[in-house]
C-alpha positions as CSV (number, residue, x, y, z in Angstrom):
1,M,28.4,-4.3,28.8
2,A,27.7,-7.2,26.5
3,T,30.1,-7.7,23.6
4,S,29.3,-8.7,20.1
5,R,29.9,-12.3,19.3
6,P,30.0,-13.7,15.8
7,I,27.5,-16.3,14.7
8,S,28.9,-19.8,14.0
9,G,27.8,-21.5,10.9
10,A,28.7,-23.6,7.9
11,A,30.1,-22.1,4.7
12,L,27.8,-19.9,2.7
13,E,26.1,-21.6,-0.3
14,K,24.5,-20.2,-3.4
15,S,20.7,-20.4,-3.6
16,D,19.1,-21.5,-6.8
17,S,16.3,-19.0,-6.5
18,D,18.5,-16.1,-5.7
19,H,22.0,-16.3,-6.9
20,L,23.1,-13.4,-4.6
21,S,21.4,-14.9,-1.5
22,T,23.4,-16.8,1.1
23,K,22.4,-19.1,3.9
24,R,23.8,-20.5,7.1
25,E,23.1,-24.1,7.9
26,D,24.0,-24.2,11.5
27,I,23.5,-21.0,13.4
28,N,24.0,-21.0,17.1
29,T,21.2,-19.0,18.6
30,A,22.2,-19.7,22.1
31,S,25.3,-17.5,21.7
32,F,23.1,-14.4,22.0
33,S,22.4,-12.7,25.3
34,P,19.2,-10.5,25.7
35,E,21.5,-7.5,25.5
36,D,23.0,-8.8,22.2
37,E,19.6,-9.4,20.8
38,A,18.3,-5.9,21.7
39,R,21.5,-4.2,20.4
40,L,21.4,-6.1,17.1
41,T,17.7,-5.7,16.6
42,K,17.9,-1.9,17.1
43,R,20.8,-1.6,14.8
44,I,19.2,-3.7,12.0
45,L,15.9,-1.9,12.2
46,L,17.5,1.5,12.1
47,K,19.5,0.6,9.0
48,M,16.5,-0.8,7.2
49,D,14.2,1.9,8.2
50,T,16.5,4.7,7.1
51,R,17.5,3.1,3.8
52,I,14.5,1.2,2.6
53,L,11.4,3.0,3.9
54,P,12.3,6.4,2.4
55,I,12.8,4.9,-1.0
56,L,9.5,2.9,-0.9
57,S,7.7,6.0,0.4
58,L,9.1,8.0,-2.5
59,L,7.8,5.4,-5.0
60,F,4.4,5.3,-3.4
61,L,4.2,9.1,-3.3
62,C,4.9,9.2,-7.0
63,S,2.3,6.4,-7.6
64,F,-0.5,8.3,-5.9
65,L,0.5,11.6,-7.4
66,D,0.5,10.1,-10.9
67,R,-2.9,8.4,-10.5
68,T,-4.7,11.3,-8.8
69,N,-3.2,14.3,-10.5
70,V,-5.9,14.0,-13.1
71,G,-8.4,15.3,-10.5
72,N,-6.3,18.5,-10.2
73,A,-6.0,18.8,-14.0
74,K,-9.7,18.5,-14.4
75,I,-10.7,21.6,-12.5
76,I,-8.2,23.8,-14.5
77,G,-9.3,22.8,-18.0
78,L,-8.5,19.2,-19.0
79,E,-12.1,18.4,-20.1
80,R,-12.5,21.6,-21.9
81,D,-9.2,21.4,-23.8
82,L,-9.7,17.8,-24.8
83,A,-13.3,18.4,-25.7
84,I,-14.5,15.4,-23.7
85,S,-17.7,15.0,-21.7
86,N,-17.9,14.2,-18.0
87,T,-18.9,10.6,-18.9
88,Q,-15.8,10.2,-21.2
89,Y,-13.6,11.7,-18.4
90,N,-15.0,9.0,-16.0
91,Q,-14.4,6.3,-18.6
92,G,-10.8,7.4,-18.8
93,L,-10.5,7.0,-15.0
94,A,-12.2,3.6,-15.0
95,V,-10.0,2.0,-17.6
96,F,-7.0,2.8,-15.4
97,Y,-8.4,0.6,-12.7
98,A,-9.2,-2.2,-15.2
99,T,-5.6,-2.6,-16.3
100,Y,-4.3,-1.9,-12.8
101,I,-6.2,-4.8,-11.4
102,A,-5.3,-7.2,-14.2
103,S,-1.6,-6.6,-13.6
104,E,-1.4,-7.1,-9.9
105,L,-1.2,-10.9,-9.5
106,P,1.0,-11.6,-12.5
107,S,3.4,-8.9,-11.2
108,N,3.7,-10.4,-7.8
109,L,4.4,-13.9,-9.2
110,L,7.2,-12.4,-11.3
111,L,8.7,-10.4,-8.4
112,K,10.8,-13.2,-7.0
113,K,12.1,-14.2,-10.4
114,I,13.1,-10.7,-11.5
115,T,13.9,-9.5,-7.9
116,P,12.4,-6.5,-6.2
117,K,15.6,-4.5,-6.8
118,I,15.0,-4.6,-10.6
119,W,11.2,-5.0,-10.8
120,L,10.0,-2.2,-8.6
121,P,12.2,0.5,-10.1
122,L,11.5,-0.7,-13.6
123,L,7.7,-0.3,-13.0
124,T,8.3,3.2,-11.6
125,V,10.3,4.4,-14.6
126,V,7.7,3.0,-17.1
127,W,4.7,4.6,-15.5
128,G,6.7,7.9,-15.1
129,V,7.2,7.9,-18.9
130,V,3.5,7.1,-19.4
131,T,2.5,9.9,-17.1
132,M,4.5,12.4,-19.1
133,C,2.6,11.2,-22.2
134,L,-0.6,12.3,-20.6
135,G,0.7,15.9,-21.0
136,F,0.5,15.5,-24.8
137,V,-2.9,13.8,-25.3
138,R,-5.2,15.7,-27.7
139,N,-8.5,13.8,-27.6
140,F,-10.6,11.2,-25.8
141,G,-9.0,8.3,-27.7
142,S,-5.4,9.2,-26.7
143,F,-6.5,10.1,-23.1
144,F,-8.3,6.7,-22.7
145,A,-5.3,4.7,-24.2
146,V,-2.6,6.4,-22.1
147,R,-4.7,5.9,-18.9
148,A,-5.0,2.2,-19.7
149,V,-1.2,1.8,-20.1
150,L,-0.6,3.8,-16.9
151,G,-2.7,1.3,-14.9
152,L,-0.9,-1.6,-16.4
153,A,2.5,-0.2,-15.4
154,E,1.4,1.0,-11.9
155,G,-0.6,-2.0,-10.8
156,G,2.4,-4.1,-9.5
157,L,3.8,-1.5,-7.2
158,L,1.7,-1.8,-4.0
159,P,1.4,-5.6,-3.9
160,G,5.1,-5.8,-4.7
161,I,6.0,-3.5,-1.8
162,V,3.8,-5.4,0.7
163,L,5.4,-8.7,-0.4
164,Y,8.8,-7.2,-0.3
165,L,8.5,-5.8,3.2
166,S,7.0,-9.1,4.5
167,G,10.4,-10.6,3.8
168,L,12.3,-7.9,5.7
169,Y,10.4,-7.4,8.9
170,T,8.7,-9.6,11.5
171,R,4.9,-9.7,11.7
172,Q,4.8,-7.4,14.7
173,E,6.9,-4.7,12.9
174,M,5.0,-4.5,9.7
175,A,2.1,-2.1,10.4
176,V,4.1,0.9,11.4
177,R,6.4,0.4,8.3
178,I,3.4,0.1,6.0
179,G,1.9,3.1,7.8
180,V,5.0,5.2,7.2
181,F,5.2,4.5,3.5
182,Y,1.4,4.7,3.1
183,T,1.4,8.2,4.6
184,A,3.1,9.0,1.3
185,A,-0.4,8.6,-0.1
186,S,-1.9,11.1,2.2
187,L,1.2,13.4,1.7
188,S,0.6,13.0,-2.1
189,G,-2.8,14.6,-1.6
190,A,-1.2,17.5,0.3
191,F,1.9,17.8,-1.9
192,G,-0.1,17.1,-5.0
193,G,-2.4,20.1,-4.4
194,L,0.5,22.4,-3.8
195,L,2.5,21.0,-6.8
196,A,-0.5,21.2,-9.1
197,R,-1.0,24.8,-8.1
198,G,2.7,25.6,-8.9
199,L,3.0,23.6,-12.1
200,S,-0.2,24.9,-13.6
201,A,1.2,28.4,-13.3
202,I,3.9,27.4,-15.9
203,G,1.3,27.3,-18.7
204,P,0.3,28.2,-21.1
205,S,3.9,27.8,-22.2
206,G,5.6,26.2,-25.1
207,G,2.1,25.7,-26.7
208,L,1.0,23.6,-23.7
209,E,-1.8,24.5,-21.3
210,G,-1.1,24.6,-17.5
211,W,-2.7,21.3,-16.7
212,R,-0.4,19.5,-19.2
213,W,2.7,20.6,-17.2
214,I,1.3,18.9,-14.1
215,F,1.6,15.5,-15.9
216,I,4.9,16.3,-17.6
217,M,6.8,17.5,-14.6
218,E,5.3,14.8,-12.2
219,G,6.3,12.2,-14.8
220,I,9.9,13.4,-14.8
221,I,10.0,13.3,-11.0
222,T,8.8,9.7,-11.1
223,V,11.4,8.6,-13.6
224,V,14.1,10.1,-11.4
225,A,12.7,8.3,-8.3
226,G,12.7,5.0,-10.1
227,V,16.4,5.4,-11.0
228,I,17.3,6.3,-7.4
229,A,15.4,3.2,-6.2
230,Y,17.4,0.8,-8.3
231,F,20.7,1.9,-6.6
232,F,19.4,1.7,-3.0
233,L,16.9,-1.2,-2.7
234,P,18.4,-4.6,-1.7
235,T,17.0,-7.8,-3.3
236,S,16.5,-9.4,0.2
237,I,17.7,-9.2,3.8
238,A,20.5,-11.7,2.9
239,T,22.0,-9.4,0.2
240,A,21.7,-6.1,2.0
241,S,25.1,-4.5,1.6
242,Y,24.6,-2.1,4.4
243,L,24.3,-5.0,6.9
244,T,27.3,-6.9,8.2
245,Q,27.3,-10.7,7.9
246,E,26.5,-11.0,11.6
247,E,23.5,-8.6,11.1
248,R,22.3,-10.5,8.0
249,D,22.4,-13.8,9.8
250,F,20.7,-12.4,12.9
251,A,18.0,-10.7,10.8
252,Q,17.1,-14.0,9.2
253,L,16.9,-15.7,12.7
254,R,14.5,-12.9,13.7
255,L,12.2,-13.7,10.8
256,Q,12.2,-17.4,11.8
257,G,11.2,-16.5,15.4
258,K,14.4,-18.0,16.7
259,I,15.2,-14.8,18.6
260,R,13.4,-14.3,21.9
261,A,12.7,-10.6,21.2
262,A,11.0,-11.5,17.9
263,G,8.6,-13.9,19.5
264,S,8.2,-17.7,18.9
265,E,5.2,-17.4,16.6
266,E,7.0,-15.8,13.6
267,R,5.9,-16.3,10.1
268,F,8.4,-18.2,8.0
269,N,11.9,-19.4,7.3
270,P,13.4,-17.0,4.8
271,V,16.0,-19.5,3.5
272,L,13.2,-22.0,2.7
273,E,11.1,-19.3,1.1
274,R,14.0,-18.2,-1.2
275,E,14.3,-21.8,-2.3
276,E,10.6,-22.5,-2.6
277,R,9.6,-23.7,-6.1
278,F,6.4,-22.4,-7.7
279,K,3.4,-24.6,-7.2
280,W,-0.1,-24.1,-8.4
281,S,-1.3,-25.7,-5.2
282,E,0.0,-22.7,-3.2
283,V,-1.8,-20.3,-5.6
284,R,-5.0,-22.3,-5.1
285,R,-4.5,-22.3,-1.3
286,G,-4.2,-18.5,-1.4
287,I,-7.3,-18.1,-3.6
288,L,-9.5,-20.4,-1.4
289,N,-8.5,-18.6,1.8
290,L,-11.6,-17.1,3.5
291,Q,-9.5,-14.4,5.2
292,V,-8.4,-13.0,1.9
293,W,-12.0,-12.6,0.7
294,L,-13.1,-10.9,4.0
295,T,-10.2,-8.5,4.0
296,A,-10.2,-7.9,0.3
297,T,-13.9,-7.0,0.2
298,A,-13.5,-4.8,3.2
299,Y,-10.5,-3.1,1.6
300,F,-12.6,-2.8,-1.6
301,A,-15.1,-0.7,0.4
302,I,-12.3,1.4,1.9
303,L,-10.6,2.0,-1.4
304,S,-13.9,3.0,-3.0
305,G,-13.9,5.9,-0.5
306,L,-10.1,6.6,-0.7
307,Y,-10.0,6.7,-4.5
308,S,-13.1,8.9,-4.8
309,F,-11.7,11.1,-2.1
310,G,-8.4,11.5,-4.0
311,L,-10.1,12.0,-7.4
312,F,-12.9,14.3,-6.4
313,L,-11.8,16.2,-3.2
314,P,-10.7,19.3,-5.2
315,T,-14.1,19.3,-7.0
316,I,-16.0,18.8,-3.7
317,I,-14.1,21.6,-2.1
318,N,-14.6,23.9,-5.1
319,D,-18.3,23.3,-5.0
320,L,-18.4,24.3,-1.3
321,K,-17.8,27.9,-2.5
322,I,-15.6,28.6,0.5
323,T,-12.8,29.7,-1.9
324,S,-12.8,32.4,-4.5
325,N,-11.4,30.3,-7.4
326,A,-10.2,26.8,-8.4
327,N,-6.5,27.5,-7.5
328,E,-7.5,28.3,-3.9
329,S,-9.4,25.0,-3.8
330,Q,-6.2,23.2,-4.7
331,L,-4.6,24.7,-1.6
332,W,-7.6,23.9,0.7
333,S,-7.4,20.3,-0.5
334,V,-4.1,20.0,1.3
335,I,-5.6,20.3,4.8
336,P,-7.4,16.9,5.1
337,Y,-4.4,15.0,3.9
338,A,-2.1,16.9,6.3
339,V,-4.4,16.1,9.2
340,A,-4.6,12.4,8.3
341,T,-0.8,11.8,7.9
342,P,0.3,11.9,11.6
343,V,-2.8,10.0,12.7
344,T,-2.1,7.2,10.2
345,V,1.5,6.7,11.6
346,A,0.2,6.8,15.2
347,V,-2.5,4.2,14.6
348,A,0.0,2.0,12.8
349,F,2.4,2.3,15.7
350,A,-0.3,1.4,18.2
351,S,-1.3,-1.6,16.0
352,D,2.2,-3.0,16.1
353,R,2.6,-2.5,19.9
354,L,-0.8,-4.1,20.6
355,K,-0.2,-6.8,17.9
356,L,-3.7,-6.2,16.7
357,R,-5.0,-5.4,13.2
358,G,-8.7,-5.9,12.8
359,V,-9.6,-4.8,16.3
360,V,-7.9,-1.5,15.7
361,M,-9.8,-1.0,12.4
362,L,-13.1,-1.4,14.2
363,F,-12.4,1.9,15.9
364,T,-10.7,3.8,13.0
365,L,-13.4,3.0,10.5
366,L,-16.0,4.5,12.8
367,I,-14.4,7.9,12.3
368,A,-14.8,7.7,8.5
369,I,-18.4,6.4,8.9
370,I,-19.3,9.5,11.0
371,G,-17.7,11.8,8.5
372,Y,-19.7,10.4,5.6
373,A,-22.9,10.2,7.6
374,V,-22.6,14.0,8.3
375,I,-21.2,15.5,5.1
376,G,-24.1,14.3,2.9
377,N,-26.8,15.6,5.2
378,V,-25.8,19.1,6.5
379,P,-25.9,22.3,4.5
380,S,-23.1,24.2,6.2
381,P,-20.0,24.4,3.9
382,H,-17.6,24.7,6.8
383,V,-19.0,21.7,8.7
384,R,-18.9,19.7,5.5
385,F,-15.2,20.7,5.0
386,G,-14.5,19.6,8.6
387,M,-16.0,16.2,7.7
388,T,-13.6,15.7,4.9
389,C,-10.9,15.7,7.6
390,L,-12.7,12.9,9.5
391,M,-13.1,10.9,6.3
392,A,-9.4,11.2,5.5
393,I,-8.4,10.2,9.1
394,G,-10.7,7.2,9.3
395,M,-9.9,5.7,5.9
396,Y,-6.1,6.4,5.7
397,S,-5.4,5.1,9.2
398,S,-7.3,1.9,8.4
399,V,-5.2,1.0,5.4
400,P,-1.9,-0.1,7.0
401,C,-3.7,-2.4,9.3
402,I,-5.7,-4.2,6.6
403,L,-2.7,-4.4,4.2
404,V,-0.5,-5.9,6.9
405,W,-3.2,-8.2,8.3
406,N,-3.5,-10.4,5.3
407,S,0.2,-10.6,4.8
408,N,0.8,-11.4,8.5
409,N,-1.5,-14.4,8.4
410,S,-0.1,-15.9,5.2
411,A,3.1,-18.1,5.1
412,G,4.8,-19.7,2.2
413,H,6.1,-17.2,-0.4
414,Y,3.7,-18.1,-3.3
415,K,0.7,-18.3,-1.0
416,R,1.6,-14.9,0.4
417,A,2.3,-13.5,-3.1
418,T,-1.2,-14.7,-4.2
419,T,-3.1,-13.5,-1.2
420,S,-1.4,-10.0,-1.2
421,A,-2.0,-9.6,-5.0
422,L,-5.6,-11.0,-4.9
423,Q,-6.5,-8.8,-2.0
424,L,-5.4,-5.7,-3.8
425,A,-6.9,-6.8,-7.1
426,I,-10.3,-7.2,-5.5
427,A,-9.9,-4.0,-3.5
428,N,-8.8,-1.9,-6.4
429,C,-12.2,-2.6,-8.1
430,G,-13.2,0.2,-5.8
431,G,-11.7,2.4,-8.4
432,F,-14.8,1.7,-10.6
433,V,-17.1,2.7,-7.8
434,A,-15.0,5.9,-7.2
435,T,-15.0,6.9,-10.8
436,F,-18.8,7.1,-11.1
437,A,-19.9,7.9,-7.6
438,Y,-19.6,11.6,-7.9
439,P,-21.1,12.9,-11.2
440,S,-21.1,16.7,-11.6
441,V,-24.9,16.8,-11.7
442,D,-25.0,15.7,-8.0
443,G,-23.1,18.8,-6.8
444,P,-22.7,20.6,-4.6
445,L,-24.0,18.2,-1.9
446,Y,-23.1,14.9,-3.6
447,Q,-25.5,13.2,-1.3
448,K,-25.7,10.1,-3.5
449,G,-22.0,9.6,-3.7
450,H,-21.5,10.1,0.1
451,S,-24.3,7.6,0.8
452,I,-22.7,5.0,-1.4
453,I,-19.4,5.2,0.3
454,L,-21.1,5.3,3.7
455,G,-22.9,2.0,3.0
456,L,-19.6,0.4,1.8
457,L,-17.7,1.5,4.9
458,V,-20.5,0.0,7.1
459,Y,-20.0,-3.3,5.2
460,A,-16.2,-3.0,5.7
461,W,-16.7,-2.7,9.5
462,L,-18.9,-5.9,9.5
463,A,-16.4,-7.8,7.3
464,I,-13.5,-6.9,9.6
465,L,-15.5,-8.0,12.6
466,A,-16.3,-11.4,10.9
467,N,-12.5,-11.9,10.2
468,V,-11.6,-11.2,13.8
469,F,-14.0,-14.0,14.8
470,W,-12.6,-16.3,12.1
471,C,-9.0,-15.8,13.1
472,T,-10.0,-16.4,16.7
473,K,-11.6,-19.7,15.7
474,I,-8.5,-20.8,13.8
475,N,-6.2,-20.1,16.8
476,K,-8.6,-22.1,19.1
477,D,-8.7,-25.0,16.7
478,K,-4.9,-25.1,16.6
479,A,-4.8,-25.1,20.4
480,R,-7.2,-28.1,20.4
481,G,-5.0,-30.1,18.0
482,K,-7.1,-29.8,14.9
483,Y,-4.0,-28.7,12.9
484,D,-1.5,-31.2,14.3
485,Q,-1.1,-32.9,10.9
486,F,0.7,-29.8,9.7
487,V,3.4,-29.7,12.4
488,G,6.7,-28.7,10.8
489,S,5.0,-27.6,7.5
490,G,6.7,-24.2,7.7
491,D,3.6,-22.4,6.6
492,D,0.5,-20.8,8.2
493,R,-1.1,-24.2,8.8
494,D,1.5,-25.1,11.4
495,P,0.0,-25.1,14.9
496,M,2.9,-22.8,16.1
497,F,1.7,-20.2,13.6
498,K,-0.8,-18.0,15.4
499,M,-3.2,-15.8,13.5
500,I,-3.1,-12.1,14.4
501,L,-6.5,-10.6,15.2
């Protein structure tokens, strides 16, 4: 049996960009046998997966709960008690996405300075408090204002998580990790329906209607989750207290592609990225990247469907008349999310094993396209409910691949921070489409709304196909020597850096 051997290296030095980070200047990679590499890799991944992913999943679960619980509140009296029209309700939904989008890029550029350990929990606590405030709004003005602040607080979470994970895992390990924490979004739909059903039963109590308790209690849960996250999230792989020094050094070698099992086409040098100074040229390089626009607009189309699904599924099911009351509709809304959850993880796992992103999405998106094509054109309530399961499966299982794809193909901290945030800022404009795609007057078939999302998903499929061809072209150009001027650049222009398809 192979025995553990310590890594030789120079004395640890403080990094200017991360005063807790350490670096080794001369690490002997030849000292590792294949058995050592396999053992250390398994041990490191197990520790990170069991300590980091549950916390991030909890934060993302709270995020989706707090942004979509308004749909559950609507069908049990929010509009009536606030004396607002359907148009005013939709305006309250739309302003959330306006401030959400505006906060994403600035938040990602701040993440490195403030550190993920502080920034991500802080955002969570703030939006938890704001969610509680929704339980005390009394009119359209206060509803609109609180929703705007909620978007501002919540917008930095997802791009921050994607950027954070890209500094912890190799490119080939990202999809399944994103898939695991993103299933929290589908679980939030299932859990949210059950929780809303239970919390609404509290009221009227203390002078508050039942729907108000949904916001108050879910806000409290979110604040607690943020506090927990602060104590468990490490700033970076170099400061993870649950790893030994040997494991921390080995983990950084894996990210640099200096370990055989990690592959020779890894993304970046984590030490250089920690010391990287902010440059507007890197921001510009991210903004002018064709890949980010293809993936961002495709993700925009997918999120238009996902957000409308989250916001209006209880209403759509209620209008199917397959339940006797609104409370039963809350329970039926659990089923599509519960079906989508294991499929999302399975697809993400396959994506990592195959080392493919866009190619996988060309198949998963077809499932959602079929669901939307059928649901708007058949009268049978039970068939239409079945199609909501296909819609959930196709859209949710596509998200980990598209989130990871953009991050996988960007190197250099500030370029990756820019592309991750820009992709999500563009994509989250889908919230505006979602808000107005399903007006009540279009029920019970909602043919117009389903047709809009169907058209957008067809566009997403074409954009993904175009990006697969574009990444293939870049790899061929690198093989032909067209990028040789960037040898040793340490970013995604380096000929050794291969684009994932």
